[in-house]
C-alpha positions as CSV (number, residue, x, y, z in Angstrom):
1,M,15.8,19.5,13.6
2,R,13.0,17.4,15.1
3,T,9.3,17.5,14.4
4,I,6.2,16.4,16.2
5,T,3.2,15.5,14.1
6,L,-0.2,15.3,15.9
7,A,-3.2,13.3,14.5
8,M,-6.3,15.1,15.7
9,L,-8.7,12.5,17.1
10,V,-10.0,12.6,20.7
11,C,-10.7,9.2,22.3
12,F,-11.8,7.7,25.6
13,L,-9.0,5.6,27.1
14,A,-11.5,3.4,29.0
15,T,-12.6,1.8,25.7
16,A,-9.1,0.8,24.7
17,A,-9.1,-2.8,25.5
18,A,-12.4,-3.6,23.8
19,S,-11.7,-2.2,20.4
20,G,-9.5,-3.1,17.4
21,V,-8.5,-1.4,14.2
22,D,-11.0,1.4,13.3
23,T,-12.5,1.2,9.8
24,L,-12.9,4.8,8.7
25,W,-14.9,3.9,5.6
26,V,-15.6,1.2,3.0
27,R,-16.6,1.7,-0.6
28,K,-17.7,-1.0,-3.1
29,L,-17.8,0.0,-6.7
30,D,-20.3,-1.8,-8.8
31,L,-20.7,-0.9,-12.5
32,G,-23.1,-3.6,-13.3
33,S,-20.6,-6.3,-14.0
34,D,-17.7,-8.0,-12.1
35,E,-15.1,-5.5,-10.9
36,A,-11.8,-5.7,-8.9
37,G,-9.2,-3.3,-7.8
38,V,-5.5,-4.3,-8.3
39,G,-3.3,-1.2,-7.7
40,I,-3.8,1.9,-5.5
41,D,-2.1,5.2,-4.8
42,S,-2.8,8.1,-2.6
43,R,-1.6,11.7,-2.9
44,G,-3.1,14.8,-1.4
45,D,-6.8,14.6,-1.6
46,A,-6.8,12.0,-4.4
47,I,-6.9,8.2,-4.4
48,A,-6.3,6.4,-7.7
49,V,-7.3,2.8,-8.2
50,A,-6.5,0.5,-11.2
51,G,-8.3,-2.7,-11.9
52,Y,-10.7,-4.4,-14.2
53,A,-14.4,-4.7,-15.2
54,W,-15.8,-7.8,-16.7
55,P,-19.0,-6.8,-18.5
56,S,-19.0,-9.6,-21.2
57,S,-16.7,-12.3,-22.6
58,T,-13.8,-9.8,-22.5
59,I,-12.3,-7.9,-19.6
60,D,-12.0,-4.1,-19.7
61,W,-9.5,-2.1,-17.7
62,L,-11.0,0.1,-15.1
63,V,-9.6,3.3,-13.4
64,A,-11.3,5.2,-10.6
65,K,-10.4,8.4,-8.8
66,L,-11.7,9.0,-5.3
67,N,-11.2,11.7,-2.7
68,Q,-10.0,11.0,0.8
69,S,-13.6,10.7,2.1
70,G,-14.2,7.8,-0.3
71,N,-16.4,9.7,-2.7
72,V,-15.9,8.6,-6.4
73,I,-14.8,11.6,-8.5
74,W,-14.7,9.7,-11.8
75,T,-14.3,6.3,-13.4
76,R,-12.9,5.4,-16.8
77,T,-12.8,2.1,-18.7
78,Y,-10.8,1.0,-21.8
79,D,-11.6,-1.8,-24.2
80,S,-9.1,-2.8,-26.9
81,E,-11.3,-5.7,-27.8
82,L,-8.7,-8.0,-26.1
83,Q,-8.5,-8.8,-22.4
84,D,-7.5,-5.5,-20.8
85,F,-6.1,-5.2,-17.3
86,A,-5.2,-2.0,-15.5
87,Y,-2.7,-3.3,-12.9
88,D,-1.3,-0.2,-11.1
89,A,-2.0,3.5,-10.8
90,C,-0.2,6.5,-9.3
91,V,-1.1,10.2,-8.8
92,D,1.4,12.8,-10.0
93,S,2.0,16.2,-8.5
94,D,-0.7,17.8,-10.7
95,G,-3.4,15.3,-9.6
96,A,-3.2,13.4,-12.9
97,V,-3.6,9.6,-12.8
98,L,-1.0,7.4,-14.5
99,V,-1.9,3.8,-15.2
100,A,0.0,0.7,-16.2
101,G,-1.5,-2.5,-17.5
102,F,-1.7,-4.8,-20.5
103,A,-3.9,-6.3,-23.2
104,Q,-3.8,-9.9,-24.4
105,N,-5.9,-12.1,-26.6
106,L,-6.5,-15.1,-24.3
107,G,-9.3,-17.4,-25.6
108,S,-11.4,-16.6,-22.6
109,A,-11.3,-14.1,-19.8
110,D,-8.9,-15.1,-17.0
111,P,-9.4,-13.0,-13.9
112,N,-7.0,-15.2,-11.9
113,I,-4.2,-13.3,-13.7
114,L,-4.9,-10.6,-11.1
115,R,-3.6,-12.9,-8.3
116,P,0.1,-13.9,-7.8
117,R,1.2,-16.2,-10.6
118,G,2.8,-19.5,-9.8
119,P,5.3,-21.0,-12.3
120,D,2.7,-23.4,-13.8
121,Q,0.2,-20.6,-14.3
122,V,2.8,-18.4,-16.0
123,R,3.9,-21.2,-18.3
124,Q,0.3,-22.1,-19.3
125,T,-0.6,-18.5,-20.0
126,L,2.4,-17.8,-22.1
127,S,2.1,-21.0,-24.1
128,R,-1.2,-19.9,-25.5
129,P,-1.1,-18.1,-28.9
130,Q,-1.7,-14.5,-28.2
131,S,-1.1,-10.9,-28.8
132,L,0.5,-9.1,-25.9
133,Y,0.7,-5.3,-25.4
134,A,1.8,-3.2,-22.4
135,L,-0.5,-0.3,-22.0
136,T,0.4,2.9,-20.3
137,A,-1.9,5.9,-20.0
138,K,-2.3,9.3,-18.4
139,Y,-5.6,10.8,-17.3
140,G,-5.8,14.5,-16.4
141,S,-7.0,15.4,-12.9
142,G,-10.6,15.7,-14.3
143,G,-10.4,12.3,-16.0
144,D,-9.6,13.3,-19.6
145,L,-7.3,10.9,-21.4
146,E,-4.1,12.8,-22.3
147,W,-2.2,9.9,-23.8
148,L,-2.3,6.1,-24.2
149,R,0.6,4.1,-25.6
150,S,1.2,0.4,-26.2
151,D,4.4,-1.6,-26.4
152,S,4.1,-5.0,-28.1
153,N,5.3,-8.2,-26.4
154,C,5.3,-6.6,-23.0
155,L,3.4,-6.7,-19.7
156,A,3.2,-3.5,-17.7
157,I,2.6,-4.2,-14.0
158,G,3.9,-1.3,-11.8
159,I,4.1,2.5,-12.3
160,A,5.5,5.4,-10.3
161,A,5.9,9.1,-11.1
162,D,8.6,11.7,-10.1
163,S,8.1,15.3,-9.3
164,A,8.8,16.4,-12.9
165,G,5.9,14.3,-14.2
166,N,8.0,11.5,-15.7
167,S,6.6,8.0,-15.2
168,Y,8.5,4.8,-14.6
169,V,7.0,1.4,-15.5
170,S,8.0,-2.1,-14.6
171,G,6.9,-5.3,-16.2
172,T,8.0,-8.1,-18.5
173,Y,9.4,-8.3,-22.0
174,L,8.5,-11.5,-23.9
175,T,10.7,-13.1,-26.6
176,D,9.7,-16.5,-27.7
177,M,9.4,-18.3,-24.3
178,D,12.1,-16.2,-22.6
179,L,10.8,-13.5,-20.1
180,D,13.0,-10.6,-19.2
181,L,12.4,-7.9,-16.6
182,W,11.4,-4.7,-18.4
183,L,11.8,-1.2,-17.1
184,V,11.0,2.0,-19.0
185,K,10.9,5.7,-18.3
186,F,8.4,7.9,-20.1
187,S,8.4,11.7,-20.3
188,P,5.3,13.7,-19.1
189,V,3.8,13.4,-22.7
190,G,4.4,9.6,-23.0
191,E,7.6,9.6,-25.0
192,T,10.2,6.9,-24.2
193,V,13.2,8.3,-22.3
194,W,15.1,5.0,-21.7
195,T,14.4,1.3,-21.6
196,R,16.2,-1.4,-19.6
197,T,15.9,-5.2,-19.7
198,F,17.4,-7.7,-17.3
199,D,18.0,-11.4,-18.1
200,F,19.3,-13.4,-15.2
201,A,17.4,-16.6,-15.8
202,P,14.8,-18.1,-18.2
203,A,12.1,-16.0,-16.6
204,E,12.0,-12.6,-14.9
205,I,8.5,-11.3,-14.3
206,G,8.4,-7.7,-13.1
207,Y,6.0,-6.4,-10.5
208,R,5.8,-3.2,-8.5
209,I,8.1,-0.2,-8.8
210,A,8.8,2.8,-6.5
211,L,11.0,5.9,-6.2
212,D,12.9,7.3,-3.2
213,D,13.3,11.0,-2.4
214,S,16.3,11.2,-4.6
215,G,14.6,9.7,-7.6
216,N,16.3,6.4,-7.4
217,I,14.2,3.4,-8.6
218,A,13.4,0.2,-6.8
219,A,11.6,-2.7,-8.4
220,C,10.9,-6.4,-7.6
221,A,10.4,-9.4,-9.9
222,Y,10.0,-13.1,-10.0
223,V,13.2,-14.8,-11.2
224,G,13.5,-18.5,-12.0
225,D,13.3,-21.3,-14.5
226,F,9.5,-22.0,-14.6
227,T,10.1,-24.8,-12.0
228,T,10.9,-22.6,-9.1
229,F,10.9,-18.8,-8.5
230,D,12.9,-16.6,-6.2
231,I,12.6,-12.9,-5.4
232,L,14.6,-10.4,-7.3
233,V,15.0,-6.8,-5.9
234,L,17.0,-4.2,-7.7
235,K,17.8,-0.5,-7.3
236,L,18.6,1.9,-10.2
237,T,19.6,5.5,-10.6
238,P,17.1,7.9,-12.2
239,D,19.1,7.4,-15.4
240,G,18.5,3.7,-15.4
241,D,22.0,2.6,-14.2
242,T,22.0,-0.4,-11.9
243,V,23.1,0.3,-8.3
244,W,22.6,-3.2,-6.9
245,T,20.6,-6.4,-7.4
246,R,19.6,-9.0,-4.8
247,V,18.0,-12.4,-5.0
248,Y,16.1,-13.9,-2.1
249,D,15.4,-17.6,-1.9
250,R,13.4,-19.0,1.1
251,A,11.3,-21.8,-0.3
252,A,10.5,-23.6,-3.6
253,N,8.5,-20.7,-4.8
254,D,8.8,-17.1,-3.6
255,A,6.5,-14.7,-5.5
256,P,7.0,-10.9,-4.9
257,C,4.2,-8.5,-5.7
258,G,4.3,-5.5,-3.4
259,L,7.1,-2.9,-3.0
260,A,7.5,0.4,-1.1
261,I,10.3,2.7,0.0
262,D,10.4,4.3,3.5
263,R,11.7,7.7,4.4
264,N,15.2,6.4,4.9
265,G,15.4,4.8,1.5
266,S,14.9,1.3,2.8
267,I,13.0,-1.0,0.4
268,V,10.1,-3.2,1.7
269,V,8.9,-6.2,-0.4
270,T,5.8,-8.3,0.2
271,A,5.5,-11.8,-1.2
272,T,3.8,-15.2,-1.1
273,T,6.1,-18.1,-0.2
274,S,5.4,-21.8,-0.5
275,K,7.3,-25.1,-0.2
276,D,4.7,-27.0,-2.2
277,T,1.4,-26.4,-4.1
278,T,-0.8,-27.1,-1.0
279,T,-0.1,-24.2,1.3
280,S,1.4,-20.7,1.2
281,D,2.6,-18.1,3.8
282,A,2.9,-14.3,3.8
283,L,6.4,-12.9,3.6
284,V,7.8,-9.4,4.1
285,L,11.4,-8.4,3.4
286,K,13.2,-5.2,4.2
287,Y,16.5,-4.1,2.6
288,D,18.4,-0.9,3.5
289,S,19.3,1.6,0.9
290,S,22.6,-0.2,0.3
291,G,20.9,-3.5,-0.4
292,V,21.6,-5.2,2.9
293,L,18.8,-7.5,4.0
294,V,17.7,-6.0,7.4
295,W,15.0,-8.6,8.2
296,D,12.6,-11.0,6.8
297,E,9.3,-12.1,8.5
298,V,6.9,-14.9,7.7
299,F,3.3,-14.8,8.7
300,D,1.1,-18.0,8.8
301,Y,-2.6,-17.4,9.7
302,D,-4.4,-20.0,7.6
303,V,-3.8,-22.6,5.0
304,D,-3.1,-20.0,2.3
305,D,-1.7,-16.5,3.1
306,G,-0.3,-14.1,0.6
307,L,0.8,-10.5,0.4
308,T,0.4,-8.4,-2.7
309,G,0.8,-4.8,-1.6
310,A,3.1,-2.6,0.6
311,A,3.2,1.0,1.8
312,C,5.2,3.0,4.3
313,D,4.0,6.0,6.3
314,S,6.0,9.1,7.3
315,A,6.9,7.6,10.6
316,G,8.6,4.6,9.0
317,D,5.8,2.1,9.8
318,I,4.8,-0.5,7.2
319,Y,1.4,-1.6,5.9
320,V,1.0,-4.7,3.9
321,A,-2.1,-6.2,2.2
322,G,-3.2,-9.5,0.7
323,Y,-5.4,-12.4,1.5
324,T,-5.8,-15.2,4.1
325,G,-8.0,-18.3,4.1
326,A,-8.4,-21.9,2.8
327,D,-10.2,-23.8,0.1
328,D,-10.4,-20.7,-2.2
329,L,-12.4,-18.9,0.6
330,Y,-10.3,-15.9,1.5
331,D,-10.6,-12.7,3.4
332,C,-8.8,-9.4,2.8
333,L,-5.7,-9.2,5.0
334,T,-4.1,-6.0,6.2
335,M,-1.2,-5.8,8.6
336,K,0.8,-3.0,10.2
337,L,4.4,-3.6,11.2
338,D,6.9,-1.2,12.7
339,S,10.3,-0.4,11.1
340,A,11.8,-3.5,12.8
341,G,9.3,-5.9,11.4
342,T,7.3,-6.3,14.6
343,L,3.6,-6.9,14.0
344,L,1.5,-4.1,15.5
345,W,-2.0,-5.2,14.3
346,T,-3.9,-7.3,11.9
347,A,-7.2,-6.6,10.3
348,T,-9.4,-8.9,8.0
349,Y,-12.4,-7.9,5.9
350,G,-14.7,-10.1,4.0
351,G,-17.8,-12.3,3.9
352,P,-18.5,-16.0,3.5
353,D,-17.1,-16.1,-0.1
354,T,-13.7,-15.2,-1.6
355,D,-12.5,-11.6,-0.9
356,A,-8.9,-10.4,-1.3
357,A,-6.9,-7.2,-1.0
358,S,-4.4,-6.6,-3.8
359,D,-2.6,-3.3,-2.8
360,V,-2.3,-0.7,-0.1
361,A,-1.4,3.0,0.1
362,C,-1.2,5.6,2.8
363,D,-2.8,9.1,2.9
364,T,-1.0,12.1,4.3
365,D,-2.2,11.3,7.9
366,G,-0.8,7.8,7.7
367,N,-4.2,6.1,7.3
368,P,-3.8,2.9,5.2
369,I,-6.1,2.5,2.2
370,I,-6.6,-1.0,0.6
371,T,-8.1,-2.0,-2.7
372,G,-9.2,-5.5,-3.9
373,F,-12.5,-7.2,-4.4
374,V,-15.4,-8.7,-2.5
375,V,-17.7,-11.4,-3.8
376,D,-21.4,-11.4,-3.2
377,P,-22.3,-14.8,-1.6
378,V,-25.7,-14.8,-3.4
379,T,-24.9,-13.6,-6.9
380,F,-21.2,-14.6,-6.8
381,G,-20.5,-11.3,-8.6
382,S,-17.5,-9.3,-7.5
383,D,-17.2,-5.6,-6.7
384,L,-14.2,-3.4,-6.5
385,L,-13.3,-2.7,-2.9
386,V,-11.6,0.4,-1.4
387,A,-11.4,0.7,2.4
388,K,-9.6,3.1,4.7
389,Y,-8.4,2.2,8.2
390,S,-7.1,4.2,11.1
391,P,-3.4,3.5,11.7
392,F,-4.0,3.1,15.4
393,T,-5.5,0.4,17.6
394,G,-6.8,0.3,21.2
395,V,-9.2,3.2,21.0
396,T,-12.6,4.2,19.6
397,E,-13.4,7.6,18.2
398,S,-15.6,10.0,20.3
399,P,-16.7,13.6,19.7
400,R,-14.1,16.2,19.7
401,S,-15.1,17.6,23.1
402,G,-12.8,16.1,25.7
403,P,-11.5,17.9,28.7
404,A,-8.4,19.0,26.8
405,S,-7.1,19.0,23.2
406,V,-3.7,19.0,21.6
407,A,-3.2,21.9,19.2
408,A,-2.8,20.9,15.6
409,R,0.6,22.4,15.0
410,S,4.2,21.3,14.6
411,I,6.9,22.5,17.0
412,L,10.4,22.6,15.4
413,T,12.9,22.5,18.3
414,A,16.1,20.7,19.2
415,A,14.2,19.1,22.1
416,P,10.7,18.3,20.7
417,D,7.8,19.8,22.5
418,F,4.0,19.8,21.9
419,I,1.4,22.3,22.9
420,L,-1.6,21.2,25.1
421,S,-4.5,23.6,25.4
422,V,-6.8,23.3,28.5
423,P,-10.3,24.9,28.5
424,C,-10.4,25.9,32.2
425,P,-8.1,26.2,35.2
426,G,-7.7,23.2,37.6
427,R,-5.8,20.1,38.5
428,Y,-4.7,18.0,35.6
429,E,-2.9,14.7,35.2
430,I,-1.2,14.3,31.9
431,R,0.6,11.1,30.8
432,L,2.3,9.9,27.6
433,C,1.1,6.3,26.9
434,D,2.0,3.6,24.4
435,L,-0.5,1.9,22.1
436,A,-1.3,-0.6,24.8
437,G,-2.2,2.2,27.3
438,R,1.0,1.8,29.4
439,T,2.4,5.0,30.8
440,R,5.7,5.9,29.2
441,Q,6.2,9.4,30.8
442,Q,4.4,11.4,33.5
443,L,4.1,14.8,31.8
444,H,2.3,16.8,34.5
445,H,0.4,16.3,37.8
446,G,-1.0,19.4,39.4
447,L,-2.6,22.8,38.7
448,L,-2.8,24.4,35.2
449,N,-4.2,27.7,34.2
450,E,-6.5,28.0,31.2
451,G,-4.7,28.2,27.9
452,A,-1.7,26.6,26.2
453,H,1.1,24.7,27.9
454,R,4.3,23.3,26.5
455,F,5.5,19.8,27.3
456,S,8.8,18.1,26.2
457,L,9.1,14.6,24.7
458,A,12.9,14.9,24.2
459,V,13.6,11.6,26.0
460,Q,11.1,9.6,23.9
461,P,12.0,7.8,20.6
462,S,10.0,8.2,17.4
463,G,6.7,6.3,17.4
464,H,3.0,6.3,18.0
465,Y,1.6,7.4,21.4
466,F,-1.5,8.6,23.3
467,V,-1.5,11.8,25.4
468,R,-3.8,10.8,28.3
469,V,-5.4,13.8,30.1
470,A,-7.4,13.5,33.3
471,A,-9.3,16.7,33.8
472,P,-10.6,18.5,37.0
473,D,-14.2,17.3,36.3
474,G,-13.1,13.7,36.4
475,G,-13.2,13.2,32.6
476,V,-10.4,11.3,30.8
477,S,-9.5,11.8,27.2
478,C,-6.8,10.4,25.0
479,Q,-5.2,12.2,22.0
480,K,-3.3,10.3,19.3
481,L,0.2,11.5,18.7
482,V,2.9,10.5,16.2
483,L,6.4,11.5,17.2
484,V,8.9,11.8,14.4
485,K,12.6,12.7,15.2
């Protein structure tokens, strides 16, 4: 069975060449201190963001819930009197927000721990005397804290939830100076179901985690000897049994941070790769569900580029987020790739000082949402950033009053169709165009009566398109369309 999903925005095709990625909204959260977003998730009408607030000499963890219009529903902070970081968040099927992070007693606040850690940084941090606790929490949909648990000698970095309300956490378990990848499953009330540790080298530092439609688990981690690091990717069953592990080595240091799973069970990993300590590039990997490396792509925009977040939409396209710049002056970087790794668009956001994106998620319409931080160039204070983009390029939004509109419905047929409603009788020219405005298929040229008309896209592959309609009065409109087979 094949489905057509239609995104309802009417646009003028004549403006296509002049415009780039549409920014739907931007929110900056300022609680009166320094704030930053680190992890983000989107489900239904809810967006959950995990990060930190730095009101004094110690850092507090910060959790925010927003709706899809960018309005803040609630914020919560937690202070253990140590340095507290909320590193990732997810929304479960009931609208509750699950959060993973950690607390440690560094001598002074170290916000750089929110950025990808190089081998030297990791070694220096862990060599300091400290208490270290993984923190996992659940907030109800209204923001009430339902449970909070701590696990000593652990870092919790990534979190995901299944349909039954169980949560899965990835991070690091510390014994003396040995670091092991740490994975744990918690019940809906925060009880430990199972725990797994992995020891392949002197150091494994776990980052993001995700679940596929069958409940299988994917996670990524640094793996190395404190001199160099490679990328470790692994897949487990819902019971915690290992399906496969893979190690990727491109340069002296490859640091994975972001991970997502697409509709086919393929695993996308984002990373920062560097041959030395002077420059870095952005790296994206894709493995199929069996662990075969499908492709790897490197992106080099400036002296320093890095990717720390990943998300996949329902059409199989990929969004990645991170930073780009030089001399510690960065901008937020967001990119869209198709399933083959081809770059579709790039967007940057930021001012004259340091700004960075840390994670990305997609809403139900496929709009990418990033979080991170922006720095005020006058006060040098940072605010938590949440921004939503349109997934499309090449058009600008106009009022919903074009000469024709595509009905917001899905047609389930063996040969996919869509319904076009025209407001008045007359001669219409209807084309299917790609994102660059090139005609892919002539759908109709001639008379149409008022009302609904069916057109077939059976010969077209899955992807993003425009339906271009030239009306009898000379007006031209363009409707965004996502075709999923």
